[in-house]
C-alpha positions in Angstrom: -4.1 -11.2 23.9 -4.2 -9.0 27.0 -3.4 -5.8 25.0 -5.7 -6.7 22.1 -8.8 -4.9 23.1 -11.9 -3.8 21.3 -14.8 -1.7 22.5 -18.0 -2.3 20.4 -19.9 0.2 22.6 -21.4 2.4 20.0 -19.8 5.6 21.5 -18.6 8.4 19.3 -20.0 10.2 16.3 -23.0 8.5 14.8 -24.1 4.9 15.0 -21.3 2.3 15.0 -18.6 0.7 17.1 -15.3 2.2 18.2 -12.6 -0.4 17.8 -9.2 -0.2 19.5 -6.6 -2.9 18.5 -3.2 -3.8 20.0 -2.6 -0.3 21.3 -1.8 0.6 17.7 -5.0 1.7 15.9 -8.5 3.0 16.7 -11.2 3.2 14.1 -15.0 3.1 13.8 -17.1 0.4 12.1 -20.7 0.7 11.1 -23.3 -0.6 13.6 -24.0 -4.3 13.9 -20.6 -5.8 12.9 -19.6 -8.9 14.8 -16.2 -8.7 16.4 -13.9 -11.7 17.1 -10.3 -12.7 17.3 -8.6 -15.5 15.2 -5.1 -16.7 15.6 -2.9 -17.0 12.5 0.7 -18.2 12.9 0.6 -17.4 16.6 -0.5 -13.8 16.1 -4.0 -12.5 17.0 -6.0 -11.3 14.1 -9.0 -9.1 14.6 -12.0 -10.3 12.5 -15.1 -8.2 11.8 -18.1 -9.4 10.0 -21.0 -7.3 8.7 -24.5 -8.0 9.8 -26.4 -10.6 7.7 -27.2 -10.8 4.8 -24.0 -8.9 3.9 -21.0 -11.1 2.9 -17.3 -10.8 3.6 -14.9 -10.5 6.5 -12.6 -7.7 7.5 -9.3 -8.8 9.1 -6.8 -6.6 11.0 -3.2 -7.1 12.1 -0.9 -4.5 13.5 2.9 -4.1 13.8 5.4 -1.7 15.3 8.7 -1.8 13.4 11.9 -0.3 14.7 13.9 0.9 11.7 17.3 -0.8 10.9 20.3 1.5 11.4 20.9 1.6 7.7 17.3 2.1 6.6 17.2 5.9 6.5 15.0 6.3 9.6 11.4 5.6 10.5 9.9 7.6 7.7 11.9 5.7 5.1 11.0 2.4 6.8 7.3 3.3 6.7 7.5 4.3 3.0 9.2 1.0 2.2 6.6 -1.0 4.1 3.8 0.8 2.2 5.4 0.2 -1.2 5.9 -3.5 -0.4 2.3 -3.7 0.8 0.8 -2.8 -2.6 2.8 -5.7 -4.2 4.1 -4.0 -7.3 5.4 -7.2 -8.7 2.3 -9.4 -8.0 0.2 -9.7 -11.2 -2.9 -10.6 -9.0 -2.9 -7.2 -7.4 -4.3 -4.1 -9.0 -5.8 -0.7 -8.2 -2.8 0.2 -6.2 -2.6 3.6 -4.5 -0.2 5.3 -2.0 -1.4 8.4 -0.3 -0.4 10.6 2.6 -2.8 12.2 5.1 -2.5 15.7 6.5 -1.4 14.3 9.8 1.6 12.6 8.2 0.1 9.1 8.1 0.6 7.0 5.0 -2.2 4.9 3.4 -1.4 2.2 0.9 -4.3 0.4 -0.8 -4.6 -2.4 -3.3 -7.1 -5.0 -4.6 -6.3 -8.6 -5.2 -8.1 -11.5 -6.8 -7.2 -14.8 -5.3 -8.5 -18.3 -4.5 -8.9 -19.4 -0.9 -9.7 -23.0 -0.1 -11.2 -23.4 -3.6 -13.3 -20.2 -3.5 -12.6 -17.3 -5.8 -12.3 -14.2 -3.6 -11.6 -10.5 -4.0 -9.4 -9.0 -1.3 -9.4 -5.3 -0.6 -6.2 -4.3 1.2 -5.2 -1.2 3.2 -2.2 -0.3 5.2 -2.4 2.8 7.5 0.9 3.7 9.2 2.6 6.5 10.9 5.8 7.4 12.8 5.2 7.1 16.5 7.5 7.7 19.5 8.8 4.7 21.4 11.0 4.0 24.3 13.9 3.3 21.9 13.2 6.4 19.7 10.5 6.1 17.0 8.8 3.2 15.3 6.7 2.7 12.2 3.3 1.8 13.6 1.0 0.1 11.1 -2.4 -1.4 10.8 -3.0 -3.7 7.9 -6.6 -4.4 6.9 -7.9 -7.0 4.5 -11.6 -7.3 3.4 -12.3 -10.7 1.8 -15.4 -10.9 -0.4 -16.6 -13.8 -2.4 -15.7 -13.0 -6.0 -19.3 -13.4 -7.2 -20.4 -10.6 -4.8 -17.7 -8.1 -6.0 -19.4 -5.3 -7.9 -22.8 -5.9 -6.2 -24.3 -2.5 -5.3 -24.8 -3.4 -1.6 -21.2 -4.6 -1.4 -19.9 -1.4 -3.1 -21.8 0.7 -0.5 -20.3 -1.4 2.3 -16.8 -1.1 0.9 -17.2 2.7 0.8 -18.1 2.7 4.5 -15.1 0.4 5.3 -12.8 2.5 3.2 -13.9 5.7 5.0 -13.4 4.0 8.4 -9.9 2.8 7.6 -8.8 6.1 5.9 -9.9 7.9 9.1 -8.3 5.3 11.5 -6.1 6.8 14.2 -2.6 5.3 14.5 -1.7 5.4 18.2 
């Protein structure tokens, strides 16, 4: 976990916490979010919880993928990852979008209804990725976010406002 760092120091524009993760992404969360690290299948996962009484948990994993020689290059690899991320064949997923930012980064987004340990949940999913230089050439650097919300809270006005702030933070995330 040595290179998985976060800096909830409130520096930057407006109230909030600047978060840097795995030397891959930097983004800004609203003030008061609790920051922690979980491990899933041997990989560190950033977890961010809004201040009470708000519900839900935002999770973050990152990856840097070297394109296969026959993949069409880093841009094609990144596009393939984004398309797979929105799960076009999964009937549980909906509200799929795929956008490009002016800086060349790609943003894939989807929503999924699922059941976790017997609880109905709504998961809001984002992938933000960009082509970045690497010692071996270039890589597809991606940050994958998931905000899990109890299904009964989905659509609540306070949750909708929080989701808007999360969406803005993720869409403005800097891929390093």
